[in-house]
N, C-alpha and C positions, 0 to 999 in steps of 0.2 A: 223669537226670529232665529236665533242662533240654534236652538235646538233643534229646529226643523233644518237648518242647514246641516248641521252634524248628523243629523239622521239621514238626510237625502245622502249624504256623503258615504256614510255608513252602507247604506242600501245599494249604493252604485258601486261600491268596492267589493260587496259579498256578491252582486250579480257578476262582476267581473273574473271574479276569482272561481268561478262555477265553470266547469267544462261542460260543454256542450256537444253533445254527439248527434248528428243530423242522420236520418235514416230513413230511406223509403219504403214505409211498410208494405206497399203495394207491389213490390216486385219480390219475387219468391227466388234467391238464389239456389236452392236446390229444386230441380225438375220434379215433378211427380211420377213415381213410379208405381203403377198399379200391380196389384198381387194376382188380379183374375184377367182371365182373356175377356175381349168383348163378347164373345159367343156365350161363356160363363154368366156373365153379366145379365145378357139378355134374357137367356134360360130363368135365372133368379127372378126377374121382373115378370116374367110369365107364370113363373108359379104362384108369385106374389098376388098378379092379376084372378088367376084361376082361384085361388083361395078367398080372395075378397079383401084382404087386409095386406097393408102395404108398411112396414113399420117406419118408413121413411118419408110417410105421405105427412101432410099438414093435420090432416082431420083423423090421424090413427089414433086409437082408442086402446090404451094398454090394458084396460081393465074391462073390457069387453067380454073376455074368456073367462075371466078371473071368478071362481068358486070358492066361498069361503069353508073351513071345516069346522068352524066353531058358529053356536048360535048366538043371537042379540043379548041373550041373558047372561052368555057365558062369559063373551066379552065386556058386558057391565059389571059383571061379579070380579072378572080379574082386574079392569081398570079401579073399583073400590077397593081392593085388597091393595093394590100398591101404590094409591093415591097418597096414603100418609108416607109411605118412605120416600118417595118422590118428593114429597115437599121438604121434607128433613134434607133430604140430598140436594135441593137446590134453595134452600133457605138464605137469609142475607149472609150469614156465616159461611156461606157456600158448602154446607155439609161437614163442617168442623165439629160440630157437637157430636157427629154419629162417628165421625173417622177419630177422633181422638181418645175417647173409652176405649175403643177396641187396640190401639196401637199401646196404650198404658199397660193392657194386660199383656201384651209381647214384650214390651221393655220392661216389666217387673221379672219377667222368668229368666231375662238374659241380663249378664253385667259383663261389659267389656267383649263382647262376641263370644262369651262361655254361659251355658246354662248356670244358673245360681246351684242348683244340687251339686255341683262337681268342687 
């Protein structure tokens, strides 16, 4: 029981020591200033309607006009080539097994900031 009371007192003391700042997030203190006029916005909307695509619409499909420059076979081959390297870089050791040998080669040729040969 004493532990419960002590823990409760500690929790109350911790809560009382925290400063709370209340702010109404629904009230914007700085008014919105548009960078374009109403007529410019309406002409943009007319252009989008004429083109048939509005990037602010709920059903806008960004990939509708996308055309790939690679074939499926090229993408598959690229993935297979990079798969082992990605697996090494994202392994359990976070890629240390790949990074450490490369840094040792650099560190072996430099002592206290000067090349070993000098």
